[in-house]
N, CA and C atoms as an extended XYZ file, in Angstrom:
582
Properties=species:S:1:pos:R:3:atomname:S:1:resname:S:1:resid:I:1 pbc="F F F"
N       110.128      -54.996       94.327 N   MET     1
C       108.721      -54.872       94.615 CA  MET     1
C       108.176      -56.194       95.160 C   MET     1
N       108.615      -57.291       94.542 N   LYS     2
C       108.186      -58.625       95.000 CA  LYS     2
C       108.701      -58.907       96.406 C   LYS     2
N       109.907      -58.468       96.694 N   ALA     3
C       110.491      -58.707       98.013 CA  ALA     3
C       109.657      -58.014       99.085 C   ALA     3
N       109.171      -56.813       98.811 N   LYS     4
C       108.344      -56.090       99.780 CA  LYS     4
C       107.018      -56.812      100.005 C   LYS     4
N       106.415      -57.315       98.943 N   ARG     5
C       105.154      -58.054       99.076 CA  ARG     5
C       105.372      -59.338       99.890 C   ARG     5
N       106.476      -59.987       99.630 N   TYR     6
C       106.788      -61.231      100.336 CA  TYR     6
C       106.955      -60.940      101.821 C   TYR     6
N       107.668      -59.860      102.140 N   ILE     7
C       107.884      -59.513      103.544 CA  ILE     7
C       106.558      -59.153      104.201 C   ILE     7
N       105.718      -58.398      103.471 N   LEU     8
C       104.425      -57.996      104.019 CA  LEU     8
C       103.534      -59.217      104.258 C   LEU     8
N       103.527      -60.142      103.295 N   ALA     9
C       102.709      -61.357      103.443 CA  ALA     9
C       103.226      -62.199      104.598 C   ALA     9
N       104.527      -62.332      104.740 N   SER    10
C       105.116      -63.121      105.837 CA  SER    10
C       104.770      -62.495      107.175 C   SER    10
N       104.863      -61.176      107.288 N   ALA    11
C       104.541      -60.491      108.545 CA  ALA    11
C       103.075      -60.687      108.888 C   ALA    11
N       102.206      -60.613      107.869 N   SER    12
C       100.771      -60.823      108.109 CA  SER    12
C       100.514      -62.242      108.592 C   SER    12
N       101.186      -63.217      108.000 N   ALA    13
C       101.002      -64.613      108.391 CA  ALA    13
C       101.475      -64.833      109.811 C   ALA    13
N       102.619      -64.248      110.182 N   VAL    14
C       103.141      -64.403      111.539 CA  VAL    14
C       102.186      -63.779      112.540 C   VAL    14
N       101.652      -62.628      112.207 N   ILE    15
C       100.718      -61.936      113.112 CA  ILE    15
C        99.450      -62.770      113.277 C   ILE    15
N        98.953      -63.302      112.153 N   ALA    16
C        97.728      -64.122      112.223 CA  ALA    16
C        97.979      -65.374      113.059 C   ALA    16
N        99.143      -66.028      112.865 N   ALA    17
C        99.456      -67.242      113.635 CA  ALA    17
C        99.573      -66.902      115.106 C   ALA    17
N       100.185      -65.766      115.397 N   LEU    18
C       100.330      -65.337      116.780 CA  LEU    18
C        98.969      -65.077      117.391 C   LEU    18
N        98.106      -64.478      116.630 N   PHE    19
C        96.756      -64.184      117.093 CA  PHE    19
C        95.990      -65.471      117.418 C   PHE    19
N        96.076      -66.418      116.494 N   LEU    20
C        95.378      -67.696      116.701 CA  LEU    20
C        95.955      -68.444      117.912 C   LEU    20
N        97.262      -68.421      118.047 N   THR    21
C        97.905      -69.097      119.165 CA  THR    21
C        97.464      -68.469      120.470 C   THR    21
N        97.431      -67.155      120.504 N   LEU    22
C        97.034      -66.473      121.733 CA  LEU    22
C        95.578      -66.729      122.067 C   LEU    22
N        94.768      -66.801      121.048 N   THR    23
C        93.350      -67.064      121.286 CA  THR    23
C        93.185      -68.470      121.870 C   THR    23
N        93.909      -69.428      121.302 N   ALA    24
C        93.819      -70.809      121.788 CA  ALA    24
C        94.346      -70.894      123.217 C   ALA    24
N        95.410      -70.210      123.479 N   HIS    25
C        96.006      -70.221      124.796 CA  HIS    25
C        95.055      -69.612      125.819 C   HIS    25
N        94.389      -68.526      125.452 N   ALA    26
C        93.450      -67.874      126.348 CA  ALA    26
C        92.267      -68.783      126.626 C   ALA    26
N        91.848      -69.532      125.618 N   ALA    27
C        90.713      -70.433      125.803 CA  ALA    27
C        91.091      -71.576      126.730 C   ALA    27
N        92.306      -72.080      126.648 N   GLU    28
C        92.771      -73.171      127.502 CA  GLU    28
C        92.817      -72.724      128.952 C   GLU    28
N        93.374      -71.550      129.186 N   GLU    29
C        93.532      -71.088      130.559 CA  GLU    29
C        92.181      -70.706      131.124 C   GLU    29
N        91.363      -70.146      130.255 N   GLY    30
C        90.016      -69.769      130.673 CA  GLY    30
C        90.048      -68.702      131.746 C   GLY    30
N        88.952      -68.137      132.022 N   GLY    31
C        88.794      -67.196      133.116 CA  GLY    31
C        89.340      -65.810      132.795 C   GLY    31
N        89.464      -64.986      133.883 N   ALA    32
C        89.824      -63.565      133.790 CA  ALA    32
C        91.293      -63.356      133.489 C   ALA    32
N        92.153      -64.250      133.969 N   ALA    33
C        93.581      -64.072      133.726 CA  ALA    33
C        93.881      -64.249      132.265 C   ALA    33
N        93.188      -65.136      131.620 N   GLY    34
C        93.394      -65.344      130.183 CA  GLY    34
C        92.917      -64.154      129.388 C   GLY    34
N        91.824      -63.501      129.834 N   ALA    35
C        91.303      -62.327      129.128 CA  ALA    35
C        92.285      -61.167      129.232 C   ALA    35
N        92.899      -61.016      130.407 N   GLU    36
C        93.874      -59.933      130.581 CA  GLU    36
C        95.105      -60.179      129.721 C   GLU    36
N        95.535      -61.427      129.652 N   THR    37
C        96.679      -61.749      128.829 CA  THR    37
C        96.356      -61.509      127.379 C   THR    37
N        95.153      -61.880      126.951 N   ALA    38
C        94.736      -61.665      125.563 CA  ALA    38
C        94.673      -60.179      125.260 C   ALA    38
N        94.170      -59.375      126.201 N   THR    39
C        94.097      -57.924      126.001 CA  THR    39
C        95.499      -57.338      125.888 C   THR    39
N        96.379      -57.841      126.747 N   GLU    40
C        97.769      -57.370      126.705 CA  GLU    40
C        98.397      -57.711      125.365 C   GLU    40
N        98.138      -58.921      124.878 N   ILE    41
C        98.713      -59.361      123.604 CA  ILE    41
C        98.143      -58.541      122.463 C   ILE    41
N        96.846      -58.254      122.514 N   PHE    42
C        96.232      -57.450      121.451 CA  PHE    42
C        96.819      -56.018      121.442 C   PHE    42
N        97.123      -55.487      122.615 N   LYS    43
C        97.740      -54.170      122.674 CA  LYS    43
C        99.099      -54.193      121.974 C   LYS    43
N        99.871      -55.267      122.234 N   TRP    44
C       101.184      -55.379      121.593 CA  TRP    44
C       101.039      -55.587      120.093 C   TRP    44
N       100.034      -56.314      119.678 N   ILE    45
C        99.800      -56.511      118.237 CA  ILE    45
C        99.450      -55.181      117.593 C   ILE    45
N        98.569      -54.399      118.240 N   ASN    46
C        98.221      -53.070      117.709 CA  ASN    46
C        99.459      -52.176      117.631 C   ASN    46
N       100.293      -52.261      118.694 N   PHE    47
C       101.520      -51.477      118.688 CA  PHE    47
C       102.411      -51.873      117.525 C   PHE    47
N       102.535      -53.191      117.282 N   ALA    48
C       103.363      -53.684      116.178 CA  ALA    48
C       102.805      -53.230      114.833 C   ALA    48
N       101.476      -53.218      114.696 N   ILE    49
C       100.856      -52.775      113.430 CA  ILE    49
C       101.140      -51.284      113.207 C   ILE    49
N       100.978      -50.484      114.246 N   VAL    50
C       101.223      -49.029      114.113 CA  VAL    50
C       102.689      -48.767      113.791 C   VAL    50
N       103.593      -49.475      114.499 N   VAL    51
C       105.017      -49.292      114.235 CA  VAL    51
C       105.348      -49.755      112.831 C   VAL    51
N       104.778      -50.879      112.408 N   GLY    52
C       105.013      -51.370      111.044 CA  GLY    52
C       104.524      -50.374      110.008 C   GLY    52
N       103.329      -49.770      110.246 N   ALA    53
C       102.802      -48.776      109.307 CA  ALA    53
C       103.714      -47.560      109.251 C   ALA    53
N       104.178      -47.110      110.407 N   LEU    54
C       105.090      -45.968      110.431 CA  LEU    54
C       106.394      -46.278      109.715 C   LEU    54
N       106.927      -47.480      109.959 N   LEU    55
C       108.156      -47.863      109.270 CA  LEU    55
C       107.937      -47.922      107.766 C   LEU    55
N       106.784      -48.462      107.365 N   TRP    56
C       106.483      -48.544      105.929 CA  TRP    56
C       106.416      -47.138      105.313 C   TRP    56
N       105.732      -46.208      105.980 N   VAL    57
C       105.629      -44.837      105.472 CA  VAL    57
C       107.019      -44.209      105.404 C   VAL    57
N       107.815      -44.413      106.480 N   CYS    58
C       109.160      -43.824      106.493 CA  CYS    58
C       110.022      -44.408      105.392 C   CYS    58
N       109.939      -45.730      105.201 N   LEU    59
C       110.757      -46.351      104.158 CA  LEU    59
C       110.286      -45.957      102.767 C   LEU    59
N       109.003      -45.703      102.626 N   LYS    60
C       108.446      -45.351      101.318 CA  LYS    60
C       108.734      -43.882      100.965 C   LYS    60
N       108.501      -42.980      101.907 N   LYS    61
C       108.576      -41.544      101.621 CA  LYS    61
C       109.914      -40.899      102.019 C   LYS    61
N       110.571      -41.393      103.035 N   ALA    62
C       111.768      -40.762      103.574 CA  ALA    62
C       112.910      -40.677      102.563 C   ALA    62
N       113.223      -41.728      101.791 N   PRO    63
C       114.361      -41.601      100.875 CA  PRO    63
C       114.190      -40.468       99.854 C   PRO    63
N       112.987      -40.346       99.290 N   GLY    64
C       112.749      -39.270       98.323 CA  GLY    64
C       112.876      -37.897       98.973 C   GLY    64
N       112.304      -37.772      100.171 N   PHE    65
C       112.371      -36.500      100.893 CA  PHE    65
C       113.819      -36.134      101.201 C   PHE    65
N       114.567      -37.106      101.780 N   PHE    66
C       115.951      -36.814      102.152 CA  PHE    66
C       116.828      -36.600      100.916 C   PHE    66
N       116.549      -37.296       99.816 N   ARG    67
C       117.314      -37.102       98.578 CA  ARG    67
C       117.087      -35.685       98.041 C   ARG    67
N       115.813      -35.270       98.000 N   GLY    68
C       115.496      -33.911       97.535 CA  GLY    68
C       116.124      -32.866       98.427 C   GLY    68
N       116.054      -33.117       99.736 N   ARG    69
C       116.643      -32.168      100.687 CA  ARG    69
C       118.160      -32.108      100.506 C   ARG    69
N       118.794      -33.268      100.307 N   ALA    70
C       120.246      -33.310      100.105 CA  ALA    70
C       120.630      -32.584       98.818 C   ALA    70
N       119.814      -32.744       97.762 N   GLU    71
C       120.102      -32.056       96.499 CA  GLU    71
C       119.974      -30.545       96.665 C   GLU    71
N       118.930      -30.092       97.373 N   SER    72
C       118.771      -28.637       97.558 CA  SER    72
C       119.910      -28.072       98.411 C   SER    72
N       120.329      -28.832       99.426 N   ILE    73
C       121.454      -28.372      100.260 CA  ILE    73
C       122.731      -28.349       99.433 C   ILE    73
N       122.916      -29.368       98.598 N   SER    74
C       124.114      -29.425       97.752 CA  SER    74
C       124.142      -28.263       96.760 C   SER    74
N       122.980      -27.968       96.152 N   SER    75
C       122.951      -26.846       95.200 CA  SER    75
C       123.172      -25.519       95.928 C   SER    75
N       122.627      -25.412       97.149 N   ALA    76
C       122.844      -24.182       97.926 CA  ALA    76
C       124.318      -24.030       98.284 C   ALA    76
N       124.983      -25.143       98.623 N   ILE    77
C       126.412      -25.091       98.943 CA  ILE    77
C       127.212      -24.704       97.711 C   ILE    77
N       126.848      -25.281       96.554 N   THR    78
C       127.548      -24.945       95.302 CA  THR    78
C       127.366      -23.462       94.972 C   THR    78
N       126.118      -23.000       95.107 N   LYS    79
C       125.826      -21.596       94.817 CA  LYS    79
C       126.583      -20.676       95.774 C   LYS    79
N       126.613      -21.049       97.050 N   ALA    80
C       127.337      -20.246       98.037 CA  ALA    80
C       128.832      -20.243       97.734 C   ALA    80
N       129.351      -21.386       97.266 N   GLY    81
C       130.775      -21.446       96.911 CA  GLY    81
C       131.098      -20.532       95.748 C   GLY    81
N       130.226      -20.540       94.721 N   SER    82
C       130.484      -19.658       93.571 CA  SER    82
C       130.334      -18.193       93.972 C   SER    82
N       129.367      -17.896       94.831 N   THR    83
C       129.190      -16.523       95.310 CA  THR    83
C       130.396      -16.084       96.131 C   THR    83
N       130.911      -16.992       96.964 N   LYS    84
C       132.098      -16.674       97.765 CA  LYS    84
C       133.302      -16.439       96.863 C   LYS    84
N       133.427      -17.261       95.800 N   ALA    85
C       134.552      -17.082       94.874 CA  ALA    85
C       134.454      -15.723       94.180 C   ALA    85
N       133.230      -15.347       93.767 N   ALA    86
C       133.047      -14.039       93.126 CA  ALA    86
C       133.362      -12.907       94.104 C   ALA    86
N       132.921      -13.062       95.347 N   ALA    87
C       133.198      -12.038       96.360 CA  ALA    87
C       134.698      -11.946       96.635 C   ALA    87
N       135.377      -13.099       96.691 N   ASP    88
C       136.827      -13.094       96.890 CA  ASP    88
C       137.539      -12.392       95.734 C   ASP    88
N       137.045      -12.647       94.501 N   ALA    89
C       137.653      -11.990       93.333 CA  ALA    89
C       137.456      -10.476       93.418 C   ALA    89
N       136.256      -10.046       93.809 N   GLN    90
C       135.997       -8.613       93.953 CA  GLN    90
C       136.870       -8.020       95.062 C   GLN    90
N       137.036       -8.775       96.148 N   LEU    91
C       137.876       -8.303       97.240 CA  LEU    91
C       139.321       -8.144       96.783 C   LEU    91
N       139.841       -9.129       96.038 N   ARG    92
C       141.221       -9.030       95.537 CA  ARG    92
C       141.356       -7.830       94.595 C   ARG    92
N       140.353       -7.639       93.743 N   GLU    93
C       140.394       -6.502       92.808 CA  GLU    93
C       140.372       -5.181       93.568 C   GLU    93
N       139.533       -5.107       94.609 N   ALA    94
C       139.466       -3.878       95.410 CA  ALA    94
C       140.781       -3.648       96.148 C   ALA    94
N       141.389       -4.719       96.659 N   GLU    95
C       142.674       -4.572       97.354 CA  GLU    95
C       143.762       -4.115       96.389 C   GLU    95
N       143.739       -4.644       95.151 N   MET    96
C       144.726       -4.206       94.151 CA  MET    96
C       144.523       -2.735       93.826 C   MET    96
N       143.265       -2.331       93.653 N   LYS    97
C       142.995       -0.925       93.359 CA  LYS    97
C       143.433       -0.041       94.514 C   LYS    97
N       143.175       -0.510       95.721 N   LEU    98
C       143.577        0.256       96.888 CA  LEU    98
C       145.091        0.366       96.972 C   LEU    98
N       145.785       -0.725       96.620 N   ALA    99
C       147.250       -0.698       96.636 CA  ALA    99
C       147.792        0.286       95.604 C   ALA    99
N       147.128        0.372       94.458 N   HIS   100
C       147.588        1.277       93.398 CA  HIS   100
C       147.003        2.680       93.542 C   HIS   100
N       146.175        2.874       94.564 N   LEU   101
C       145.509        4.161       94.737 CA  LEU   101
C       146.507        5.283       94.993 C   LEU   101
N       147.506        5.035       95.842 N   GLU   102
C       148.495        6.079       96.131 CA  GLU   102
C       149.243        6.467       94.862 C   GLU   102
N       149.589        5.475       94.065 N   LYS   103
C       150.297        5.754       92.808 CA  LYS   103
C       149.416        6.587       91.881 C   LYS   103
N       148.128        6.219       91.788 N   GLU   104
C       147.210        6.975       90.929 CA  GLU   104
C       147.027        8.388       91.441 C   GLU   104
N       146.939        8.539       92.768 N   VAL   105
C       146.788        9.882       93.352 CA  VAL   105
C       148.021       10.720       93.050 C   VAL   105
N       149.210       10.118       93.179 N   ALA   106
C       150.449       10.846       92.877 CA  ALA   106
C       150.480       11.247       91.408 C   ALA   106
N       150.057       10.327       90.519 N   GLU   107
C       150.019       10.655       89.085 CA  GLU   107
C       149.030       11.777       88.811 C   GLU   107
N       147.866       11.720       89.468 N   LEU   108
C       146.869       12.781       89.270 CA  LEU   108
C       147.388       14.127       89.785 C   LEU   108
N       148.086       14.103       90.934 N   ARG   109
C       148.647       15.354       91.454 CA  ARG   109
C       149.680       15.925       90.488 C   ARG   109
N       150.562       15.046       89.973 N   ALA   110
C       151.593       15.509       89.036 CA  ALA   110
C       150.935       16.069       87.780 C   ALA   110
N       149.924       15.382       87.299 N   PHE   111
C       149.207       15.858       86.103 CA  PHE   111
C       148.558       17.214       86.374 C   PHE   111
N       147.925       17.347       87.562 N   ALA   112
C       147.272       18.611       87.914 CA  ALA   112
C       148.301       19.740       88.029 C   ALA   112
N       149.473       19.433       88.607 N   GLU   113
C       150.513       20.462       88.727 CA  GLU   113
C       151.029       20.875       87.356 C   GLU   113
N       151.216       19.888       86.461 N   ARG   114
C       151.659       20.238       85.095 CA  ARG   114
C       150.609       21.091       84.391 C   ARG   114
N       149.358       20.700       84.547 N   GLU   115
C       148.282       21.483       83.923 CA  GLU   115
C       148.215       22.890       84.506 C   GLU   115
N       148.389       23.005       85.834 N   ALA   116
C       148.353       24.327       86.471 CA  ALA   116
C       149.509       25.184       85.967 C   ALA   116
N       150.710       24.589       85.860 N   ALA   117
C       151.868       25.343       85.358 CA  ALA   117
C       151.631       25.769       83.912 C   ALA   117
N       151.087       24.863       83.114 N   ALA   118
C       150.797       25.203       81.722 CA  ALA   118
C       149.749       26.308       81.650 C   ALA   118
N       148.748       26.249       82.530 N   GLU   119
C       147.701       27.272       82.541 CA  GLU   119
C       148.275       28.620       82.956 C   GLU   119
N       149.194       28.607       83.928 N   VAL   120
C       149.850       29.856       84.348 CA  VAL   120
C       150.632       30.445       83.173 C   VAL   120
N       151.336       29.577       82.440 N   GLY   121
C       152.080       30.042       81.264 CA  GLY   121
C       151.149       30.623       80.213 C   GLY   121
N       150.022       29.928       79.975 N   ARG   122
C       149.057       30.442       78.990 CA  ARG   122
C       148.482       31.784       79.437 C   ARG   122
N       148.194       31.898       80.728 N   ILE   123
C       147.631       33.156       81.239 CA  ILE   123
C       148.658       34.281       81.117 C   ILE   123
N       149.922       33.979       81.443 N   ARG   124
C       150.962       35.008       81.311 CA  ARG   124
C       151.121       35.434       79.854 C   ARG   124
N       151.144       34.461       78.951 N   THR   125
C       151.267       34.784       77.525 CA  THR   125
C       150.078       35.623       77.070 C   THR   125
N       148.880       35.229       77.502 N   ALA   126
C       147.685       35.984       77.119 CA  ALA   126
C       147.726       37.388       77.708 C   ALA   126
N       148.224       37.510       78.946 N   THR   127
C       148.313       38.824       79.582 CA  THR   127
C       149.308       39.708       78.838 C   THR   127
N       150.465       39.145       78.485 N   ARG   128
C       151.443       39.932       77.711 CA  ARG   128
C       150.846       40.373       76.381 C   ARG   128
N       150.182       39.432       75.725 N   SER   129
C       149.570       39.754       74.431 CA  SER   129
C       148.528       40.856       74.599 C   SER   129
N       147.716       40.737       75.652 N   ASP   130
C       146.703       41.768       75.897 CA  ASP   130
C       147.352       43.106       76.227 C   ASP   130
N       148.438       43.066       77.026 N   LEU   131
C       149.137       44.314       77.352 CA  LEU   131
C       149.704       44.965       76.090 C   LEU   131
N       150.269       44.139       75.223 N   GLU   132
C       150.793       44.684       73.962 CA  GLU   132
C       149.672       45.281       73.121 C   GLU   132
N       148.552       44.578       73.049 N   LYS   133
C       147.414       45.095       72.284 CA  LYS   133
C       146.896       46.390       72.896 C   LYS   133
N       146.820       46.421       74.227 N   ILE   134
C       146.360       47.645       74.900 CA  ILE   134
C       147.331       48.783       74.646 C   ILE   134
N       148.652       48.472       74.693 N   GLY   135
C       149.667       49.497       74.428 CA  GLY   135
C       149.545       50.033       73.010 C   GLY   135
N       149.367       49.141       72.039 N   VAL   136
C       149.225       49.566       70.639 CA  VAL   136
C       147.964       50.398       70.479 C   VAL   136
N       146.854       49.915       71.103 N   ALA   137
C       145.602       50.663       70.996 CA  ALA   137
C       145.729       52.032       71.660 C   ALA   137
N       146.390       52.101       72.817 N   ALA   138
C       146.565       53.382       73.505 CA  ALA   138
C       147.430       54.324       72.680 C   ALA   138
N       148.485       53.762       72.084 N   LYS   139
C       149.358       54.586       71.251 CA  LYS   139
C       148.588       55.141       70.053 C   LYS   139
N       147.763       54.270       69.426 N   ALA   140
C       146.967       54.727       68.283 CA  ALA   140
C       145.962       55.779       68.722 C   ALA   140
N       145.380       55.597       69.890 N   GLU   141
C       144.401       56.555       70.389 CA  GLU   141
C       145.077       57.892       70.699 C   GLU   141
N       146.269       57.805       71.283 N   ILE   142
C       147.017       59.038       71.594 CA  ILE   142
C       147.376       59.765       70.304 C   ILE   142
N       147.823       58.986       69.310 N   GLU   143
C       148.170       59.624       68.018 CA  GLU   143
C       146.942       60.244       67.381 C   GLU   143
N       145.793       59.543       67.477 N   ALA   144
C       144.567       60.099       66.902 CA  ALA   144
C       144.157       61.367       67.657 C   ALA   144
N       144.291       61.353       68.986 N   ALA   145
C       143.947       62.539       69.773 CA  ALA   145
C       144.903       63.679       69.448 C   ALA   145
N       146.184       63.320       69.241 N   GLU   146
C       147.174       64.345       68.880 CA  GLU   146
C       146.832       64.970       67.532 C   GLU   146
N       146.493       64.110       66.534 N   ARG   147
C       146.111       64.646       65.211 CA  ARG   147
C       144.876       65.537       65.321 C   ARG   147
N       143.906       65.068       66.117 N   ALA   148
C       142.681       65.864       66.275 CA  ALA   148
C       142.993       67.191       66.950 C   ALA   148
N       143.876       67.138       67.957 N   ALA   149
C       144.245       68.379       68.647 CA  ALA   149
C       144.985       69.315       67.703 C   ALA   149
N       145.886       68.768       66.860 N   ARG   150
C       146.598       69.618       65.897 CA  ARG   150
C       145.628       70.253       64.902 C   ARG   150
N       144.691       69.414       64.410 N   LEU   151
C       143.705       69.967       63.459 CA  LEU   151
C       142.867       71.045       64.129 C   LEU   151
N       142.488       70.792       65.370 N   GLU   152
C       141.709       71.793       66.089 CA  GLU   152
C       142.532       73.051       66.323 C   GLU   152
N       143.821       72.822       66.633 N   LEU   153
C       144.720       73.951       66.855 CA  LEU   153
C       144.899       74.756       65.562 C   LEU   153
N       145.040       74.030       64.433 N   LYS   154
C       145.167       74.719       63.146 CA  LYS   154
C       143.898       75.489       62.822 C   LYS   154
N       142.740       74.849       63.103 N   ALA   155
C       141.470       75.533       62.829 CA  ALA   155
C       141.342       76.769       63.703 C   ALA   155
N       141.754       76.632       64.973 N   LEU   156
C       141.697       77.764       65.887 CA  LEU   156
C       142.668       78.862       65.447 C   LEU   156
N       143.880       78.433       65.015 N   ALA   157
C       144.861       79.413       64.550 CA  ALA   157
C       144.351       80.117       63.293 C   ALA   157
N       143.732       79.330       62.400 N   ALA   158
C       143.196       79.940       61.172 CA  ALA   158
C       142.082       80.914       61.519 C   ALA   158
N       141.209       80.502       62.459 N   MET   159
C       140.111       81.386       62.831 CA  MET   159
C       140.647       82.661       63.488 C   MET   159
N       141.660       82.476       64.360 N   LEU   160
C       142.252       83.645       64.999 CA  LEU   160
C       142.959       84.540       63.970 C   LEU   160
N       143.592       83.892       62.968 N   ALA   161
C       144.263       84.681       61.933 CA  ALA   161
C       143.237       85.461       61.124 C   ALA   161
N       142.129       84.801       60.811 N   VAL   162
C       141.075       85.485       60.042 CA  VAL   162
C       140.494       86.614       60.861 C   VAL   162
N       140.233       86.313       62.153 N   ASP   163
C       139.674       87.358       63.012 CA  ASP   163
C       140.661       88.531       63.150 C   ASP   163
N       141.944       88.155       63.287 N   GLY   164
C       142.972       89.206       63.405 CA  GLY   164
C       143.073       90.020       62.110 C   GLY   164
N       143.005       89.311       60.972 N   ALA   165
C       143.078       90.007       59.687 CA  ALA   165
C       141.851       90.881       59.501 C   ALA   165
N       140.715       90.380       59.936 N   GLU   166
C       139.486       91.160       59.787 CA  GLU   166
C       139.559       92.424       60.647 C   GLU   166
N       140.067       92.207       61.866 N   ALA   167
C       140.180       93.372       62.761 CA  ALA   167
C       141.174       94.380       62.181 C   ALA   167
N       142.250       93.867       61.602 N   LEU   168
C       143.250       94.741       60.999 CA  LEU   168
C       142.664       95.456       59.778 C   LEU   168
N       141.906       94.690       58.996 N   LEU   169
C       141.282       95.284       57.820 CA  LEU   169
C       140.264       96.343       58.216 C   LEU   169
N       139.512       96.020       59.256 N   VAL   170
C       138.496       96.991       59.701 CA  VAL   170
C       139.203       98.270       60.141 C   VAL   170
N       140.354       98.140       60.794 N   LYS   171
C       141.096       99.307       61.228 CA  LYS   171
C       141.662      100.058       60.028 C   LYS   171
N       142.230       99.334       59.147 N   GLN   172
C       142.918       99.970       58.028 CA  GLN   172
C       141.974      100.305       56.887 C   GLN   172
N       140.907       99.665       56.810 N   LEU   173
C       139.996       99.884       55.681 CA  LEU   173
C       138.988      100.972       56.072 C   LEU   173
N       139.312      102.118       55.718 N   ASN   174
C       138.380      103.204       55.947 CA  ASN   174
C       137.703      103.534       54.618 C   ASN   174
N       136.949      104.553       54.564 N   ALA   175
C       136.173      104.861       53.363 CA  ALA   175
C       137.086      105.237       52.202 C   ALA   175
N       138.114      105.858       52.427 N   ARG   176
C       139.022      106.242       51.358 CA  ARG   176
C       139.757      105.038       50.825 C   ARG   176
N       140.162      104.156       51.649 N   ALA   177
C       140.849      102.940       51.221 CA  ALA   177
C       139.880      102.075       50.439 C   ALA   177
N       138.626      102.081       50.824 N   GLN   178
C       137.639      101.271       50.106 CA  GLN   178
C       137.411      101.827       48.711 C   GLN   178
N       137.341      103.121       48.595 N   ALA   179
C       137.118      103.752       47.306 CA  ALA   179
C       138.292      103.472       46.406 C   ALA   179
N       139.494      103.502       46.935 N   GLY   180
C       140.694      103.223       46.151 CA  GLY   180
C       140.692      101.781       45.677 C   GLY   180
N       140.303      100.873       46.480 N   LEU   181
C       140.253       99.451       46.112 CA  LEU   181
C       139.224       99.241       44.998 C   LEU   181
N       138.106       99.847       45.140 N   ILE   182
C       137.050       99.673       44.140 CA  ILE   182
C       137.507      100.268       42.816 C   ILE   182
N       138.124      101.422       42.822 N   SER   183
C       138.567      102.032       41.571 CA  SER   183
C       139.655      101.188       40.935 C   SER   183
N       140.515      100.581       41.691 N   ASN   184
C       141.556       99.688       41.142 CA  ASN   184
C       140.912       98.459       40.514 C   ASN   184
N       139.887       97.985       41.161 N   PHE   185
C       139.211       96.789       40.651 CA  PHE   185
C       138.511       97.104       39.338 C   PHE   185
N       137.887       98.259       39.279 N   VAL   186
C       137.176       98.653       38.056 CA  VAL   186
C       138.193       98.870       36.938 C   VAL   186
N       139.329       99.410       37.193 N   LYS   187
C       140.342       99.632       36.175 CA  LYS   187
C       140.838       98.299       35.646 C   LYS   187
N       140.980       97.315       36.482 N   THR   188
C       141.424       96.008       35.994 CA  THR   188
C       140.350       95.358       35.157 C   THR   188
N       139.113       95.668       35.435 N   LEU   189
C       138.028       95.105       34.648 CA  LEU   189
C       137.937       95.772       33.283 C   LEU   189
N       138.278       97.030       33.181 N   GLU   190
C       138.204       97.731       31.923 CA  GLU   190
C       139.246       97.212       30.961 C   GLU   190
N       140.289       96.843       31.418 N   GLY   191
C       141.355       96.329       30.575 CA  GLY   191
C       141.108       94.915       30.090 C   GLY   191
N       140.146       94.314       30.587 N   MET   192
C       139.878       92.918       30.207 CA  MET   192
C       138.817       92.855       29.133 C   MET   192
N       138.993       91.956       28.240 N   PRO   193
C       137.935       91.817       27.237 CA  PRO   193
C       136.739       91.074       27.856 C   PRO   193
N       135.677       91.451       27.418 N   ASN   194
C       134.458       90.911       27.939 CA  ASN   194
C       134.183       89.558       27.495 C   ASN   194
């Protein structure tokens, strides 16, 4: 900090001495040529002051600005490097998966074929079982229909036998036969104790 003040004070002293020297020189020469030279010198002094001020601002503010900018660029580069590494890892993983994809597809096909064969076997077994059940049920139904038909046939035969017997009785049972039957019945009743 002291070094900067020393430099600033020295520059101010040199400028002041230069100014005084030029003023004295202009006074010695006198006239219009001296005024033009003095004006020219003052322009250069103003230029030196402006350049000095700009240099001072640049030296004061530029290092902090460039340091901050360098840090942000460095962090961006670091971040980009880590992002690139992550992307490379994902790319390698995707390439490995792609390389193993054919193997996985073949395994899935084999698994699907085994499952399909097993399903066909299960369906065939279920179909056989159902056919056997249907056969047993049909056989039971046929036997039940046969029993029902036999019972119906027996009932029909019994009815026909009764009808035939009735018709025969009606033919054979005339009034004289009826009287004989009744007298036989009464005789059997007389012999019985009451």
